C-alpha positions in Angstrom: -46.4 13.8 -75.9 -45.3 13.8 -72.3 -45.0 11.2 -69.7 -47.8 11.5 -67.2 -46.1 12.5 -63.9 -48.8 14.8 -62.6 -51.9 16.7 -63.7 -50.3 20.2 -64.1 -50.5 20.2 -67.9 -54.0 18.7 -68.0 -55.2 21.4 -65.6 -53.6 24.1 -67.7 -55.7 22.8 -70.7 -58.9 22.5 -68.7 -58.5 26.1 -67.2 -57.5 27.5 -70.7 -54.4 28.9 -69.0 -51.5 30.4 -71.1 -48.2 28.6 -70.5 -44.7 28.8 -71.9 -42.5 26.1 -73.4 -38.7 26.0 -73.2 -37.1 22.9 -74.7 -33.5 22.0 -75.2 -32.6 19.2 -77.5 -29.1 17.8 -77.3 -27.2 15.8 -79.9 -25.3 13.6 -77.4 -25.1 13.2 -73.7 -21.7 14.9 -73.5 -21.5 18.2 -71.5 -20.3 20.2 -74.5 -22.7 18.6 -77.0 -24.4 20.7 -79.7 -27.9 21.6 -78.9 -31.0 23.5 -80.2 -33.3 25.6 -78.0 -37.0 26.2 -78.6 -38.7 28.9 -76.7 -42.5 29.6 -77.1 -43.3 32.3 -74.5 -47.1 32.1 -74.9 -49.2 29.0 -75.9 -52.5 27.4 -75.1 -53.3 23.8 -75.2 -56.0 22.9 -77.8 -56.6 19.4 -76.6 -55.7 16.7 -74.1 -55.7 12.9 -74.2 -53.9 10.1 -72.4 -53.0 6.6 -73.4 -51.8 3.7 -71.3 -48.9 2.5 -73.5 -47.1 -0.7 -72.7 -44.3 1.1 -70.8 -45.9 4.3 -69.4 -49.0 6.4 -69.2 -48.6 9.0 -72.0 -50.5 12.3 -72.4 -50.8 14.2 -75.7 -51.3 17.9 -75.6 -51.6 19.7 -79.0 -51.1 23.4 -78.7 -51.4 26.8 -80.5 -48.6 29.3 -80.1 -49.8 32.8 -79.4 -48.4 36.1 -80.6 -46.0 37.5 -78.0 -46.9 41.2 -78.0 -44.4 43.5 -76.2 -45.9 46.0 -73.7 -47.0 49.3 -75.2 -44.2 51.9 -75.1 -44.5 54.8 -72.8 -45.4 58.1 -74.5 -44.0 61.4 -73.3 -45.9 64.5 -74.2 -44.0 67.7 -73.4 -47.1 69.9 -73.3 -48.4 68.0 -70.2 -45.0 67.8 -68.4 -45.8 70.9 -66.2 -49.4 69.9 -65.7 -49.1 68.2 -62.3 -47.1 71.1 -61.0 -49.8 73.5 -62.0 -52.3 71.5 -60.0 -50.2 71.8 -56.8 -50.1 75.6 -57.1 -53.9 76.2 -56.8 -55.0 79.4 -55.1 -56.4 79.4 -51.6 -60.1 80.2 -51.4 -59.4 83.5 -49.7 -57.5 84.8 -52.8 -60.1 83.7 -55.4 -62.0 86.5 -57.0 -65.8 85.9 -57.2 -67.7 87.1 -60.1 -70.5 89.6 -59.5 -74.0 88.3 -59.7 -75.9 89.8 -62.6 -78.9 92.0 -61.6 -82.2 91.5 -63.1 -84.3 94.6 -64.0 
């Protein structure tokens, strides 16, 4: 549940936008209090509702955490390492040998 300050979270649900969640829960209000941190890098809201409670307007947003896939690793193939250099060394048209046309009898 979240207090209804603006429509940002509701709009994320309606647009089916991926969002992230970072929450820090502290034990006391002291500066050096023990805490626990929750980090969900990718999630989508699966619903949205609001309720006018006696003290505040409250919105409820159930969500589904998504698998956080790392980017694909870059692959280096030594056989193709010299390939772009070979393209730059193309022969000029004046030095190319043309094949003889076959003659028909």
